[in-house]
C-alpha positions in Angstrom: -92.4 -44.5 -113.6 -90.3 -43.4 -116.4 -87.2 -41.4 -115.6 -87.6 -37.8 -116.4 -84.6 -35.9 -117.9 -84.2 -32.2 -117.9 -82.1 -30.7 -120.6 -80.0 -27.9 -119.3 -80.8 -24.6 -120.9 -78.6 -21.4 -120.9 -79.9 -18.9 -118.4 -79.2 -15.2 -118.8 -78.4 -13.4 -115.6 -78.7 -9.7 -115.1 -75.6 -8.9 -113.1 -77.0 -5.5 -111.9 -80.0 -7.3 -110.6 -78.0 -10.0 -108.9 -75.6 -7.6 -107.3 -78.6 -5.6 -105.9 -79.7 -8.8 -104.2 -76.4 -9.4 -102.4 -74.7 -11.6 -105.0 -70.9 -11.1 -105.2 -69.1 -12.3 -108.3 -66.3 -14.8 -107.9 -63.6 -12.3 -109.1 -63.7 -8.7 -108.2 -63.2 -6.3 -111.1 -59.8 -4.5 -111.2 -59.7 -0.8 -110.3 -57.1 1.9 -109.6 -56.3 2.5 -106.0 -56.8 6.2 -105.1 -53.7 8.0 -103.8 -53.1 7.7 -100.1 -53.9 10.7 -98.0 -50.8 10.2 -95.9 -48.5 10.8 -98.9 -50.4 14.0 -99.8 -50.1 15.1 -96.2 -46.3 14.5 -96.1 -45.8 16.4 -99.3 -47.9 19.4 -98.0 -46.0 19.3 -94.7 -42.6 19.2 -96.5 -43.5 22.2 -98.7 -44.8 24.1 -95.7 -41.7 23.3 -93.7 -39.4 24.4 -96.5 -41.3 27.7 -96.9 -41.0 28.4 -93.1 -37.2 27.7 -93.3 -36.9 30.0 -96.3 -38.7 32.8 -94.5 -36.6 32.3 -91.4 -33.4 32.5 -93.4 -34.6 35.7 -95.2 -35.5 37.3 -91.9 -32.2 36.3 -90.3 -30.2 37.6 -93.2 -32.1 40.9 -93.3 -31.7 41.3 -89.5 -28.0 40.7 -89.7 -27.7 43.2 -92.6 -29.6 45.8 -90.6 -27.4 45.1 -87.6 -24.3 45.6 -89.6 -25.6 48.8 -91.1 -26.8 50.4 -87.9 -23.9 49.2 -85.7 -21.3 50.6 -88.1 -17.9 49.3 -89.2 -15.1 50.4 -91.4 -15.4 49.2 -95.0 -12.3 49.2 -97.2 -12.7 47.5 -100.6 -10.0 45.2 -101.8 -8.8 46.0 -105.3 -7.7 43.3 -107.8 -4.1 42.1 -107.3 -2.1 44.0 -109.9 1.0 41.9 -109.3 -0.4 38.5 -110.3 -3.3 37.5 -112.6 -6.4 35.7 -111.2 -5.7 32.7 -113.4 -2.4 32.0 -111.6 -4.2 31.7 -108.2 -5.7 28.5 -106.8 -9.4 28.7 -106.1 -12.6 26.7 -105.8 -16.3 27.8 -105.9 -16.9 25.5 -102.9 -14.2 27.2 -100.8 -14.2 30.7 -99.3 -10.9 32.1 -98.1 -11.0 34.9 -95.5 -7.8 36.5 -94.3 -7.9 37.4 -90.6 -5.5 40.1 -89.7 -4.8 40.8 -86.1 -3.4 44.2 -85.1 -2.2 45.4 -81.7 -3.4 49.1 -81.8 -1.8 49.9 -78.5 1.8 48.8 -79.2 4.7 50.5 -81.0 4.6 47.7 -83.6 1.0 48.5 -84.5 2.0 49.2 -88.1 2.8 45.6 -88.6 0.3 42.7 -88.7 0.8 40.7 -85.5 -1.4 37.8 -86.7 -2.2 36.5 -90.1 -4.5 33.5 -90.4 -6.3 32.3 -93.6 -9.7 30.9 -92.6 -11.1 28.6 -95.2 -14.7 27.5 -95.3 -14.5 24.3 -97.2 -18.0 23.2 -98.2 -16.6 20.5 -100.5 -15.1 18.4 -97.6 -17.1 19.9 -94.7 -14.1 21.5 -92.9 -13.1 24.8 -91.3 -9.4 25.2 -92.0 -7.0 27.7 -90.4 -3.5 28.3 -91.9 -1.3 30.6 -89.9 1.5 32.5 -91.7 4.7 33.1 -89.8 5.2 36.9 -89.7 9.0 36.5 -90.0 8.8 34.6 -93.3 11.3 36.1 -95.8 9.2 36.8 -98.9 9.0 39.2 -101.9 6.8 42.2 -101.3 5.5 42.8 -104.9 5.2 46.5 -104.7 8.9 46.9 -104.5 10.1 43.5 -105.8 12.4 43.2 -102.7 12.6 40.7 -99.9 11.2 41.7 -96.5 9.5 40.0 -93.5 5.9 39.1 -94.4 4.4 41.3 -91.7 6.2 44.4 -93.1 3.9 44.3 -96.1 1.1 45.6 -93.9 3.3 48.5 -92.7 4.0 49.4 -96.3 0.5 49.1 -97.8 -2.1 48.0 -95.2 -4.5 45.1 -95.8 -4.4 45.6 -99.6 -0.6 45.0 -99.9 -0.7 42.2 -97.3 -3.3 40.4 -99.3 -1.4 41.0 -102.5 1.8 39.7 -100.9 0.2 36.5 -99.7 -1.4 35.8 -103.0 1.8 36.7 -104.9 4.0 34.4 -102.8 1.7 31.5 -101.9 -0.8 31.5 -104.9 -4.0 31.1 -102.9 -6.9 33.3 -103.9 -8.1 35.4 -101.0 -11.8 36.3 -101.3 -12.1 38.6 -98.3 -10.3 40.0 -95.4 -11.2 41.0 -91.8 -8.9 43.2 -89.7 -9.4 43.3 -86.0 -7.5 44.9 -83.1 -7.1 43.1 -79.9 -9.8 45.1 -78.1 -12.3 43.3 -80.3 -10.5 40.0 -79.7 -10.9 40.3 -75.9 -14.5 41.8 -76.2 -15.7 38.7 -78.2 -14.3 36.3 -75.6 -15.7 38.2 -72.6 -19.2 38.5 -74.3 -19.1 34.7 -74.8 -18.5 34.3 -71.0 -14.9 33.2 -71.5 -13.4 30.1 -73.2 -11.9 26.8 -72.2 -8.4 25.8 -73.5 -5.6 23.6 -72.5 -2.7 25.3 -70.8 0.6 23.6 -70.1 2.5 24.0 -66.9 5.2 25.9 -68.7 2.7 28.3 -70.3 0.9 28.9 -66.9 4.2 29.5 -65.2 5.2 32.0 -67.9 2.0 33.9 -67.7 2.1 34.0 -63.8 5.7 35.3 -63.8 5.5 37.9 -66.6 2.0 39.3 -66.2 -0.5 40.4 -63.5 -2.7 37.4 -64.3 -2.7 34.1 -62.3 -3.7 31.0 -64.2 -3.5 27.3 -63.6 -2.5 24.5 -66.0 -4.8 21.8 -67.2 -6.7 20.2 -70.1 -9.6 22.6 -69.8 -8.8 25.9 -68.1 -11.5 28.7 -68.2 -10.0 32.1 -69.1 -11.3 35.5 -69.9 -10.5 37.8 -72.8 -7.4 39.5 -71.2 -5.8 36.2 -70.3 -6.6 34.7 -73.8 -4.9 37.7 -75.4 -1.8 37.2 -73.2 -1.8 33.5 -73.9 -2.1 33.9 -77.7 0.8 36.3 -77.8 3.3 34.3 -75.8 6.5 34.1 -77.9 9.6 34.2 -75.7 8.6 31.0 -73.9 9.4 28.9 -77.0 9.0 30.2 -80.6 6.8 32.1 -83.1 5.7 28.6 -84.4 4.1 27.8 -81.0 2.7 31.3 -80.8 0.7 30.8 -84.0 -0.4 27.4 -82.7 -1.8 29.1 -79.5 -3.6 31.6 -81.6 -5.4 28.9 -83.6 -6.2 27.1 -80.3 -7.9 30.3 -79.0 -9.9 30.8 -82.3 -11.0 27.1 -82.2 -12.2 27.6 -78.6 -14.2 30.7 -79.7 -15.8 28.7 -82.5 -16.8 25.9 -80.1 -18.2 28.4 -77.7 -20.3 30.1 -80.4 -21.9 26.8 -81.1 -23.5 26.9 -77.7 -24.5 30.6 -77.6 -28.1 31.7 -78.4 -28.8 33.7 -81.5 -30.1 36.8 -79.5 -26.9 36.9 -77.6 -24.8 36.6 -80.7 -26.8 39.5 -82.3 -26.2 41.7 -79.2 -22.5 40.8 -79.3 -22.3 41.7 -83.0 -23.6 45.2 -82.4 -20.8 45.8 -79.9 -17.9 44.3 -81.8 -18.7 45.4 -85.4 -17.5 49.0 -84.8 -14.0 47.5 -84.1 -13.9 45.7 -87.4 -12.5 46.6 -90.8 -13.3 44.5 -93.9 -14.0 44.6 -97.6 -17.4 43.0 -97.1 -20.7 44.9 -97.6 -23.4 44.7 -94.9 -25.3 42.2 -97.0 -22.2 40.1 -97.6 -21.6 40.1 -93.9 -25.1 38.7 -93.3 -24.6 35.9 -95.9 -21.2 35.1 -94.5 -22.6 35.0 -91.0 -25.2 32.5 -92.2 -22.6 30.4 -93.9 -20.3 30.5 -91.0 -23.1 29.6 -88.6 -23.8 26.5 -90.6 -20.1 25.6 -90.9 -19.4 26.2 -87.2 -22.2 23.8 -86.3 -21.5 21.1 -88.8 -17.9 21.2 -89.8 -14.7 19.8 -88.3 -11.8 22.2 -87.6 -8.3 21.6 -89.1 -5.2 23.7 -88.7 -1.7 24.1 -90.0 1.1 26.7 -90.1 2.9 27.9 -93.2 5.8 27.1 -93.4 6.3 24.0 -91.3 9.7 23.2 -89.9 10.9 21.1 -92.8 10.3 23.9 -95.2 12.2 26.7 -93.4 15.4 27.6 -91.6 16.4 30.7 -89.7 19.1 33.0 -91.0 20.4 36.6 -90.7 19.2 38.9 -93.5 19.0 42.7 -93.7 20.2 43.1 -90.2 17.6 40.8 -88.7 16.8 37.2 -88.0 14.2 35.9 -90.5 12.7 32.6 -91.7 14.0 31.5 -95.1 11.3 29.4 -96.6 11.0 26.8 -99.4 8.5 28.8 -101.4 7.5 26.0 -103.8 7.1 23.6 -101.0 4.9 26.0 -99.1 2.7 26.7 -102.1 2.1 22.9 -102.5 1.5 22.4 -98.8 -1.0 25.3 -98.7 -2.8 24.0 -101.8 -3.1 20.5 -100.4 -4.4 21.8 -97.1 -7.0 24.2 -98.5 -8.2 22.5 -101.6 -7.9 18.8 -100.6 -9.2 16.7 -97.8 -5.9 17.1 -96.0 -4.8 18.2 -92.5 -1.5 18.4 -90.6 -1.9 19.1 -86.9 1.0 20.6 -85.0 
């Protein structure tokens, strides 16, 4: 039989027909992958979360504003410093300087500021900074152009002249001030349930011998508002330098206690202590500052210093009284470094 040869012929294939009969091509056609649902869900969740946070912040701000308005406080606007131009003062948009002025309304020296602490909220470096000014510092009071003790400026012109004097001598821009008497100081601590601070044996002995209070020494001693006030005002035991250090310790302890206090309790406390407060802040500014402080208290480290430090001062007799003669240029540089740089000097 003769061999039979078949000549191959091209065959046309209908792909639609083949695919309908279960045939799959060797290479699958390219196509764009549809967006994943998970990514869409994450984006929607993030937007919803941010909206909720924004609403909460608005509600909290309005609530604090309403609290400040209804509780009442003394508002006293600060005027621009007429003794030095704004351009000569150090400042930063990321740093808020608030002058805390402590007044003892029950003593004969109530006309002089007993405590002056510049509280700086440093959002650039994530720090809360406290700089205490020694009340016996011999400085120029710009309203008269004469030298006096720093705390005398309050007696001559209240919070306005005290702020002007600090700016004039130390060149730091002060954004706001808050003046409190010691009733508010003790009330805050008592409302917080007391604070825990380190008390040395010599401090405990001094308090026990000179007051009606009895305290023990230790690394973490729980004290109420009255004892905290006595502790922060100790001066005859050592010096005014250590006195300002104790004041900053107490404020640090208050900040640490606030971190663990519920918002409802803080609001109740605010209604009781606001009437004891004098400030240049409006009710809305108080609310914004409370929000900023709340974030800072939770997230920021605390640093402290006193102005001047020992190497920049010496005691001398001037105008019939012992005062602290200071190296003013050195103090200005030290305060600038402390507030506006990532710098700290612990005592």
